[in-house]
N, C-alpha and C positions, 0 to 999 in steps of 0.2 A: 503494499500500499503505500511505498515511497517510491521517489522519481526513479529508484534503481530496477523496479518494476517494468520500465519501459513505457511510455504512455506516447502516443502521437496525435497530430493533426492530419487529417486527410482533406485534400481539396479535390472535390469533383465537379466538373459543370455538366449542366443538362440544359436541354435544347429551349425550357420552359418551366414555369411555376409548378405546374401541375404534376410534370414527371418528376421534378426534383423533390417535391413534396412526398410523392409517392415511395420514392426511393429512401427519403429520409425516414420517415414513418417504418417501413419496413425493416431498416438498419436499428432503431432505436427500439421496436417491438421484439425482435429477435436479438437483442442484447449485444449485438456488434458493434454499438454505439452507445454511449452515454447521452449524448447529446448532438442534434445539428441544426446548425443555424444555416438559414438560407438568405442570401442575398439575390434578389430579383434584379433583373434589369440591368444586367452588366453587358459589356460589349466587348465581345472577344474577337480580335483580328489574327488570323493564324493561317500559316499555310498548311494545305491539304490537298492531296491529287492531283498535284500539277498547278494548282492556282492559289491567290490569297482570296481568302474570305472575309468577310465582316459581319457578323452575326450577333442578335441580341441572345442571351443566355441566362441562366441562374447559376450561381455559385454555392454549393454547398461545402460548409466547413463541418467536418467530423471530428470529434473526440472520442479517441478510443485507446485501448492498449496494443502497443506494438504486435505482441504476439498474437490478435485476431487479425491483422491486416490481409494475410493470405485469405482467409475466410469472407471477410468484407469484399476485398477486390473480386473474389468469385461472384459473391452473391449481386455486386452493382453490376458486374457483366452479365448477368442474368436477366436482370431488371431493366437494363439501359437500352435505349433505340440507337445509339451512336456505334458504331463498327469497332471504334478504338476509342472508348471514352479515357477522359483524363481522370486518373484515379493516382496521386501522389501523395507521399506520405513526408511528414516534417516531424523532427524529433522535439519533443517537449522538453526543455532542459530545467525549467524551474514551474513551481506553482505552490500555492498553499497546501499545506498537507491535508486539511479538511477537504478541499476541492478535489485532491487527488483519491483520496480514500473515497470520496463518493464516487468518483469516475471509475476506480476499480470495482467497487461494489455494482454499481448500474451494468457494468459489462461482463459480470460474473455469474448472473442468474441470482444473487443474493438481493433480491428486491423485496420490500416490506408493503 
């Protein structure tokens, strides 16, 4: 229940708010994530399949344990409409003990 257990923030883009909300809810319901924040109406400029795209998307900010990343990534791929969805993890290096304890408990099936 300390940072040594390894926590991560995962960034996932979705084509719209509805798909993002469906993915977010599933991850939390299945204890793959403690919390998902959604930032709607972002604008993504990216190179894909030989050209530059400029699209509206939603960004999911997922808080989870590092050891769950494989399962979380696999589940997102099942739920996501993109051929190659963005699913990238960033390490959590610091955080209040109470928050990290909650994050651990919320992703380990120890819900009350």
